[in-house]
C-alpha positions, 0 to 999 in steps of 0.5 A: 144750370139750365138756362145760365147767363154767363154774365150774371154767373160772373157777375158782371155787366154786359158792357164789362171790360175783359179786365173786369171779366178776368178779376171776376172769374179768378175771385169766384173760381177761389170758392167754386173749385172742387177743391174749395168746396164747390161742385165740378159742373158748377166750375165748369159752367163758371169756366165756360163762362169766362172761356167765351167772354174773354174771347171777342169773337166767342163774346160776340157771337153769345151776344148775339145767341150763337153760343149755347150756355150749359144746359142746352138752351139758348140765350133767351133760356129757349130749348134747343133744336135735337142738331144744336143740342148734339153739337153742343154735346160734341164740343163739352166732350172734346172740350177741357176736362175739368177734372184734367191736372196736366203735368208738371213740366221738367225741362232737362237742364242737359238739353239747355244750351244756356244753362251752363254758359252761366255764372250764377254767382256773377256779379250783377251791374246796376244801371243807368248809373245815378249821378254822384253827388258833388260831395263825393265827386269832391273828395275824390279828386281832392284825395287824388290831388293830394298824391302829386306833391309827393309825385313831383318830389321824386327824382323819376317826376316825369315816370311817376307824373305818368303813372298818377295820370294813367288811373285818373284817364281810366276813370274818367274813360269808364265814367263817360262810357261804361258808368256802370262799373264804377263804384255805386254812387249814394242812390245806388246804394239805397236801391241795392238795400232795398230791393238788391237780393230781392228776385220775385215779385207778386203771388206765383200761386195764382188761383186753385184750378189754373195749374197753367200759372202755377207750373209757369211760375215754378218754371221762373223760379226754378229756372230764369232765378239762375240769371243773375240779373233776372227779376220775376214778376207775377200778375201786371197791370196794363199801363191804364188798369188795376187788373191783374191783365199779364200772368208773369214777366221777367226782366233781365237787363235790357230785356223784358218777357211778358207772360201768359199761361194757357190751359188749351185743348191738346194739338199743335199750335203755331201763330201767323206773323200777325198774332192770329193763332193756329192748331193742327193748321187751322184758325184756333177759336178755343180761346183767346188772349191780349197778350199783344196789346200788353206788349204794344203797351208796354213797349210806348210804357218802356221805350228804351226796352226791349219787350217781348212776350210768350205765350205758354201751354198746357194741355186742358185735358189728355193729349199733347201740346206741340208748337213750332220751334221755327222763328216766327215774328208774331208778337206772342209766340206759342210755346210748350213748357221746355220751349218756354224755358229753352228759348227765352232763357237764352234769348235772357242769357245774352245779358245775364247779369244787369238790371235796369234799375228804372225799368224794374221800378217802372215795373214793380208799379205794375204789379197787382197787389 
């Protein structure tokens, strides 16, 4: 594939958006992966094209002719100098290994403090509660009022009147301050019958070759479904997009976590407060993410929901990935699979058995079929 044009390889125009590039890559990867009948070299070129064009800085450099394509030629198809060809060879030698399969992550539940603190059988609360219909309210008041003549006819009617009033006052207080503890209204019953037992929404398998997405989907299914109120989503679009811009998400109570899975080079990853990624202390240029933009978009979409992000990293060749465990203000801190299960599980376990009906419907509407 000497002198290949990355835009032509992906079948997109030079003005294509990041979402269009990702969608094109996903479609081609299904048929070009070696497991689907493609060749390792072709699939490697496809990966190089996607990794280059999905990162804004690398894409700009490629458009300027500063990044080489497969085969040791520049973007105009001209042979490169021996020095530049050597650099390209070094980059491939130390880049992603297309034949490498990362180990399946298996976090130890014995090291998860939140795991045993959560009761998976705890009843789920749904909020905000729907308004009771006029008929339901009148029937409840009328039924309770029928007991009043019996109370007043009693010899100890003052005491009986107090006992009669206490439940009414208690229900009124619950209705005002914690209405989610009241019996479900008709609208809530419809919601429960439609979604109450469903936990996972979207397609969790990702695409062939994208082990990171499949592994993260497995972690969400194996660990986070222990939270009674957790709802897991795969393949979310931004509010103004029709593409699967976000790999995964999990909603629990008033907390939504947006997740991206990446297969990057082994090393130690950190993130600055402004979101700048670093590998082994230096600025990381081997890949990009737009998860921070997605977080901002969903915060605007769900103004009463706390939205955070997590960047789950897997090695793209033999070696270990580590990430800082210290608190960070970065919008989407890099995490190992084990750190992701530990930290995000603890974060969501603060309110493990609640489902925000409105937020759920809003996020579900963004799942790409």
